[in-house]
Structure formats: structure tokens, C-alpha cells
C-alpha positions as a LaTeX table, in Angstrom:
\begin{tabular}{lrrr}
\hline
Residue & $x$ (\AA) & $y$ (\AA) & $z$ (\AA) \\
\hline
Met1 & 0.00 & 0.00 & 0.00 \\
Gln2 & 1.29 & 3.46 & $-0.86$ \\
Lys3 & 2.39 & 5.56 & 2.11 \\
Phe4 & 0.43 & 8.72 & 2.84 \\
Thr5 & 2.12 & 11.56 & 4.70 \\
Gln6 & 1.28 & 14.72 & 2.80 \\
Leu7 & $-0.72$ & 15.38 & $-0.36$ \\
His8 & $-0.70$ & 18.63 & $-2.34$ \\
Ala9 & $-3.39$ & 18.25 & $-4.98$ \\
Val10 & $-6.37$ & 19.67 & $-6.82$ \\
Pro11 & $-9.70$ & 19.21 & $-5.01$ \\
Ala12 & $-12.92$ & 18.27 & $-6.77$ \\
Pro13 & $-16.12$ & 19.37 & $-5.00$ \\
Leu14 & $-18.99$ & 16.89 & $-5.33$ \\
Asp15 & $-22.14$ & 18.53 & $-4.01$ \\
Leu16 & $-24.24$ & 15.37 & $-3.70$ \\
Ala17 & $-25.42$ & 13.68 & $-0.52$ \\
Asn18 & $-25.96$ & 9.92 & $-0.15$ \\
Val19 & $-23.63$ & 8.92 & $-2.99$ \\
Asp20 & $-23.94$ & 5.16 & $-2.85$ \\
Thr21 & $-21.42$ & 2.62 & $-4.09$ \\
Asp22 & $-23.54$ & 1.93 & $-7.18$ \\
Met23 & $-23.12$ & 5.58 & $-8.19$ \\
Val24 & $-19.38$ & 5.28 & $-7.60$ \\
Ile25 & $-19.16$ & 2.21 & $-9.84$ \\
Ser26 & $-22.09$ & 0.31 & $-11.34$ \\
Ala27 & $-22.28$ & $-3.45$ & $-10.77$ \\
Gln28 & $-21.84$ & $-4.15$ & $-14.48$ \\
Tyr29 & $-18.22$ & $-2.94$ & $-14.25$ \\
Met30 & $-17.29$ & $-5.09$ & $-11.28$ \\
Lys31 & $-16.19$ & $-8.16$ & $-13.21$ \\
Gly32 & $-12.48$ & $-7.60$ & $-12.73$ \\
Leu33 & $-10.50$ & $-8.98$ & $-9.83$ \\
Thr34 & $-7.69$ & $-6.46$ & $-10.07$ \\
Arg35 & $-7.67$ & $-2.84$ & $-8.99$ \\
Thr36 & $-6.42$ & $-1.47$ & $-12.29$ \\
Gly37 & $-8.78$ & $-0.17$ & $-14.93$ \\
Met38 & $-11.64$ & 0.55 & $-12.53$ \\
Gly39 & $-11.09$ & 4.32 & $-12.65$ \\
Gln40 & $-12.46$ & 4.57 & $-16.18$ \\
His41 & $-15.86$ & 3.50 & $-14.81$ \\
Leu42 & $-15.86$ & 5.88 & $-11.82$ \\
Phe43 & $-19.14$ & 7.84 & $-11.63$ \\
Lys44 & $-19.88$ & 6.66 & $-15.17$ \\
Leu45 & $-23.59$ & 7.51 & $-15.06$ \\
Leu46 & $-22.78$ & 10.99 & $-13.75$ \\
Arg47 & $-19.81$ & 11.62 & $-16.06$ \\
Tyr48 & $-21.33$ & 10.49 & $-19.36$ \\
Thr49 & $-24.62$ & 10.62 & $-21.26$ \\
Ala50 & $-26.32$ & 7.41 & $-22.44$ \\
Asp51 & $-24.56$ & 7.75 & $-25.81$ \\
Gly52 & $-21.11$ & 8.09 & $-24.18$ \\
Arg53 & $-20.59$ & 11.87 & $-24.40$ \\
Glu54 & $-19.13$ & 13.69 & $-21.42$ \\
Arg55 & $-21.56$ & 15.69 & $-19.32$ \\
Gly56 & $-20.18$ & 19.22 & $-19.24$ \\
Asp57 & $-21.72$ & 19.95 & $-15.85$ \\
Phe58 & $-20.04$ & 17.07 & $-13.96$ \\
Ile59 & $-17.06$ & 18.17 & $-11.89$ \\
Leu60 & $-14.63$ & 15.46 & $-13.02$ \\
Asn61 & $-15.12$ & 16.60 & $-16.62$ \\
His62 & $-13.85$ & 20.10 & $-15.71$ \\
Pro63 & $-10.37$ & 20.46 & $-17.28$ \\
Ile64 & $-8.64$ & 21.23 & $-13.97$ \\
Cys65 & $-10.47$ & 18.57 & $-11.97$ \\
Arg66 & $-9.63$ & 15.70 & $-14.31$ \\
Lys67 & $-6.45$ & 15.21 & $-12.26$ \\
Ala68 & $-8.05$ & 15.80 & $-8.85$ \\
Gln69 & $-6.74$ & 13.65 & $-6.01$ \\
Ile70 & $-8.95$ & 15.10 & $-3.27$ \\
Leu71 & $-12.73$ & 14.69 & $-3.40$ \\
Ile72 & $-14.82$ & 16.98 & $-1.18$ \\
Ala73 & $-18.15$ & 15.23 & $-0.83$ \\
Asp74 & $-21.36$ & 15.63 & 1.14 \\
Arg75 & $-22.84$ & 13.46 & 3.90 \\
Asn76 & $-23.13$ & 9.67 & 3.76 \\
Phe77 & $-20.62$ & 9.17 & 0.97 \\
Gly78 & $-20.14$ & 5.52 & 0.03 \\
Cys79 & $-23.40$ & 4.26 & 1.50 \\
Gly80 & $-25.14$ & 1.22 & 0.06 \\
Ser81 & $-23.90$ & $-2.24$ & $-0.76$ \\
Ser82 & $-20.53$ & $-3.67$ & 0.14 \\
Arg83 & $-18.31$ & $-2.94$ & $-2.82$ \\
Glu84 & $-14.54$ & $-2.88$ & $-2.54$ \\
His85 & $-14.59$ & $-2.07$ & $-6.25$ \\
Ala86 & $-15.90$ & 1.40 & $-5.32$ \\
Val87 & $-12.67$ & 2.15 & $-3.46$ \\
Trp88 & $-10.65$ & 0.56 & $-6.27$ \\
Ala89 & $-12.38$ & 2.83 & $-8.81$ \\
Leu90 & $-11.65$ & 5.94 & $-6.75$ \\
Thr91 & $-7.99$ & 5.08 & $-6.17$ \\
Asp92 & $-7.42$ & 3.90 & $-9.74$ \\
Tyr93 & $-8.82$ & 7.22 & $-10.97$ \\
Gly94 & $-6.26$ & 8.95 & $-8.76$ \\
Phe95 & $-8.07$ & 9.93 & $-5.57$ \\
Arg96 & $-5.99$ & 9.63 & $-2.39$ \\
Cys97 & $-8.31$ & 11.49 & 0.01 \\
Ile98 & $-12.04$ & 12.03 & 0.44 \\
Ile99 & $-13.41$ & 14.68 & 2.76 \\
Ala100 & $-17.05$ & 14.42 & 3.87 \\
Pro101 & $-19.26$ & 14.78 & 6.94 \\
Ser102 & $-19.91$ & 11.03 & 7.06 \\
Phe103 & $-19.21$ & 7.80 & 5.19 \\
Gly104 & $-20.90$ & 4.44 & 4.79 \\
Asp105 & $-19.48$ & 1.97 & 7.33 \\
Ile106 & $-18.48$ & $-0.77$ & 4.89 \\
Phe107 & $-17.05$ & 1.79 & 2.49 \\
Ser108 & $-14.94$ & 3.19 & 5.37 \\
Asn109 & $-13.51$ & $-0.24$ & 6.14 \\
Asn110 & $-12.71$ & $-0.88$ & 2.49 \\
Ala111 & $-11.05$ & 2.54 & 2.16 \\
Arg112 & $-8.91$ & 1.89 & 5.23 \\
Lys113 & $-7.72$ & $-1.44$ & 3.80 \\
Asn114 & $-6.81$ & 0.14 & 0.46 \\
Gly115 & $-4.95$ & 3.28 & 1.58 \\
Leu116 & $-7.68$ & 5.82 & 0.81 \\
Leu117 & $-7.69$ & 8.55 & 3.47 \\
Leu118 & $-11.17$ & 9.49 & 4.67 \\
Ile119 & $-11.49$ & 12.75 & 6.59 \\
Arg120 & $-14.71$ & 13.46 & 8.49 \\
Leu121 & $-15.45$ & 17.14 & 9.02 \\
Pro122 & $-18.64$ & 18.98 & 10.06 \\
Thr123 & $-21.18$ & 19.61 & 7.31 \\
Ala124 & $-20.60$ & 23.38 & 7.44 \\
Thr125 & $-16.84$ & 22.87 & 6.99 \\
Cys126 & $-17.36$ & 20.56 & 4.02 \\
Asp127 & $-19.78$ & 23.07 & 2.50 \\
His128 & $-17.14$ & 25.78 & 2.97 \\
Leu129 & $-14.42$ & 23.62 & 1.37 \\
Arg130 & $-16.58$ & 22.83 & $-1.67$ \\
Glu131 & $-17.47$ & 26.49 & $-2.10$ \\
Phe132 & $-13.86$ & 27.60 & $-1.65$ \\
Ala133 & $-12.65$ & 25.03 & $-4.20$ \\
Gly134 & $-14.88$ & 26.57 & $-6.86$ \\
Gln135 & $-14.10$ & 30.16 & $-5.90$ \\
Ser136 & $-10.35$ & 29.50 & $-5.98$ \\
Gln137 & $-10.58$ & 27.90 & $-9.43$ \\
Tyr138 & $-9.72$ & 24.53 & $-7.87$ \\
Ala139 & $-6.40$ & 25.73 & $-6.48$ \\
Pro140 & $-4.45$ & 22.86 & $-4.93$ \\
Met141 & $-4.77$ & 22.25 & $-1.21$ \\
Thr142 & $-2.47$ & 20.34 & 1.08 \\
Val143 & $-3.59$ & 17.49 & 3.32 \\
Asp144 & $-0.96$ & 16.81 & 5.96 \\
Leu145 & $-1.68$ & 13.51 & 7.67 \\
Ile146 & 1.23 & 13.84 & 10.11 \\
Ala147 & $-0.02$ & 17.21 & 11.41 \\
Gln148 & $-3.69$ & 16.32 & 10.70 \\
Thr149 & $-4.29$ & 19.62 & 8.92 \\
Ile150 & $-5.69$ & 20.83 & 5.61 \\
His151 & $-4.01$ & 23.95 & 4.16 \\
Leu152 & $-5.99$ & 26.04 & 1.68 \\
Ser153 & $-4.41$ & 28.37 & $-0.87$ \\
Ser154 & $-5.89$ & 31.30 & 1.10 \\
Gly155 & $-3.68$ & 30.42 & 4.07 \\
Glu156 & $-6.58$ & 29.00 & 6.08 \\
Ile157 & $-5.74$ & 25.85 & 8.04 \\
Ile158 & $-8.37$ & 23.31 & 9.05 \\
Asp159 & $-7.63$ & 20.67 & 11.67 \\
Phe160 & $-8.95$ & 17.13 & 11.46 \\
Gln161 & $-8.68$ & 13.96 & 13.52 \\
Ile162 & $-8.54$ & 10.35 & 12.44 \\
Asp163 & $-8.08$ & 7.16 & 14.39 \\
Asp164 & $-4.46$ & 6.72 & 15.58 \\
Val165 & $-4.21$ & 3.18 & 14.22 \\
Asp166 & $-5.56$ & 4.21 & 10.81 \\
Arg167 & $-3.16$ & 7.15 & 10.74 \\
His168 & $-0.20$ & 4.92 & 11.61 \\
Asn169 & $-1.11$ & 2.38 & 8.93 \\
Leu170 & $-1.55$ & 5.05 & 6.25 \\
Val171 & 1.67 & 6.88 & 7.13 \\
His172 & 3.63 & 3.62 & 6.99 \\
Gly173 & 1.76 & 2.11 & 4.04 \\
Leu174 & 0.59 & $-0.94$ & 5.98 \\
Asp175 & $-2.38$ & $-2.90$ & 4.69 \\
Asp176 & $-3.69$ & $-6.07$ & 6.39 \\
Ile177 & $-1.12$ & $-8.30$ & 4.68 \\
Ala178 & 1.82 & $-6.03$ & 5.47 \\
Arg179 & 0.79 & $-5.84$ & 9.13 \\
Thr180 & 0.61 & $-9.64$ & 9.28 \\
Leu181 & 3.98 & $-10.08$ & 7.55 \\
Arg182 & 5.64 & $-7.98$ & 10.26 \\
His183 & 5.12 & $-11.07$ & 12.45 \\
Ala184 & 6.43 & $-13.61$ & 9.92 \\
Asp185 & 9.14 & $-14.94$ & 12.24 \\
Ala186 & 6.67 & $-15.55$ & 15.06 \\
Leu187 & 4.23 & $-17.22$ & 12.65 \\
Glu188 & 6.95 & $-19.50$ & 11.30 \\
Ala189 & 8.04 & $-20.41$ & 14.83 \\
Phe190 & 4.45 & $-21.23$ & 15.76 \\
Glu191 & 4.04 & $-23.41$ & 12.66 \\
Ala192 & 7.30 & $-25.23$ & 13.45 \\
Arg193 & 5.97 & $-26.08$ & 16.94 \\
Ala194 & 2.65 & $-27.36$ & 15.61 \\
\hline
\end{tabular}
């Protein structure tokens, strides 16, 4: 898993509440077992018309936001069915961080396991961040996981808190397998005794 310490990137404001995992990636695109290639299907029904043309009013079709790595969402992002593919689609597209007032529980667990930083902030703060992103012409912002701060181009600094264990794992790039492999010697010794 890629380490996450600090990210300086373009934010994309998504002013939609209750974005479920089917909106993130439709079930028809979940046939693959690898994480690569999923990004092309991210928000497909929102990004494209039925005949495949880009929707000009969708934020990820904005020229600057095509390379966004920070998504500023609204409440209950990632609700709905259990879909690790939703996290795979977001990370394959290039997102490293999602900021929202709340997240679906299963989505949160999948994000944690795949190195996607989720930051929970009050609704008013998320509204402010989405508005500021548009007003600043999507100027890059900096998410500092070590300091647990978000730095805006205006100089404003917003503090956030995440679970200490999640923070440690993200900073050190430790997924479930990597954490287990840190105990390889003890596991081998146990197997030898069995």
C-alpha cells in the first residue's frame, strides 16, 4: 500500500449527498478482480450521457479537476452495498483522500484497507471547502496527515482527527497483509511447533 504523509493536490467538489457505491461504480463494471482499470468507470452515469458523451456539468469533466486527487463530498458518501470495487475505482482514478461529513461503514472499512484517506469534518466545513474550491478555481490544497491539517491556498488551516491506528497504517503504508507479515518470524516459529 502506498504511504500517505502529505498530499498537495487539486480538489474536486462533489455537491451530492448519499452517494452510494452503485453511483461510484455500477455493478456491471465489477467483473475484474484487479484494482487497475476501474477508474475509467468511476461515476460513469454521472460523467457520461447514455450515448457516451461527457456531461459538461459534472465536476470530473472540468479540465482542472480531471487530475483531482482530493474529493470533497457531502454526507453519507459511500453508503449502500458492500463494494470494494468502489474504493478501487476511486484510487485507480487517482483519488488519495475524500473529505465528507460522514461515510458508509463498509465503504470506510474498504477505504482503510486500500490506503484511501477518509477525513470526516462537520457539514458546514465541508460546504465551505466545496465552495472555496470553486471560488479559488480549484487551487491545490495540502492534506498533511502527520499534522492532521488541511491547508488552503488562502492560508486558512483546518484541523482534522482520524483514528491513531488508521493514521499509523496510512503513514507507513501498511495494509492487512503487510501488518501480518511484520510477524512472519513468530508465525513460522508457531508453525514449526505445531
